[in-house]
N, C-alpha and C positions, 0 to 999 in steps of 0.2 A: 725445636719447636714453630708452628706455623705461627701467623700472623695473629689470626683467630684463638690458636689456643692458650696465648697470654691474655684474652679475654675471657675466659672461661670458667664456668663458677665450678668446679671441681680443680681448678690449678693447684690449688691450697690446699685439700683434703687427700688421705691416706688411698691410695688409689686401691687400697685393700676392698674400701667398700664398694669400687664398682668392680671387682673382679673376683673378687671372695679369697680365701686363705692361698699363702701362695705353698710350694714345696714345703715338706717338712713339717708347716706348720699344721694341725688338730683339724679335721673335716669339720664344715659346719651340719647343721642337723636341719634339714627341709624347712623346720619354722624358723631358725635363725635366717637361711637364704632368703627367705622368704623377707623378710622383717630388712637384711641388708639391701636385699633389690629395690624395693620399696622407698629407702632412705635414699638410695642415687637416684633413683626413678626421679625423685621431690625436686631433688639438687637441679637435674637437669631441667626439670619444667620451668625453673627461674631462671636459667640460663641464656644472655645473652646471645650464642653464636653456637645454640641446640642444630641448629638447620645445617650449618657447614661441619659440626661433628657426625651426627648421622650420615652426610654427603659421604663423607672422606672417609669413614667406617663403612658403609656400603662399596664403596670402589676397591677396598682390599680383599685380591683375590681371594685368602684363603679367611673361613669364617673364624670368628673370633667369639670368644667366648670372655661374658662381661657384660654391663651396662654400656653403651655410647650412643649417644642422639637421645636419648630417652627411651630406647628400646631395649629390651635383653637380648643376647641373641638367636630366642627362638622367633622373635618377634623381627628381628632385624632379616632372617631368612625369609619369613614369611612377605615383609613388604618386599625383599628384594625380589621376592620370583611372582607376585602383583606390579610390580613395576615391571617385569622383565615380559610378561604377556602382556601388558599395556603398550610397551613399547611393540611388541609383534604384531597385536592386531592395529596397530597403526601404520604399520608397514605395508601390511596385507586385507585392505577391509575390505568385508566383506562385500559382495556385490547386492544392492537394495534391487529386489525382488519386485519392480514398480512396474504393471500392466498400464500400456499403453489406452 
């Protein structure tokens, strides 16, 4: 565990809350998943290391399922793409068409 993980609000929670049922366990319905994800995100919202957690999970090269840093896997993918586009714009800003 990293230093920030010891302060995470989720450290004593059942990880199934954040990642869903494990292999060999019954699948959850879409409604059960939505309730689980919302509960996990509520814990993240009150977490003192939410930013560190999100940054950690964004640095991992392989997409991960579950809730981390307050975002589910689809939201992290969207956030990562948005950050990549922003970084690309900052590296290659468009020239301003200013007329003299």
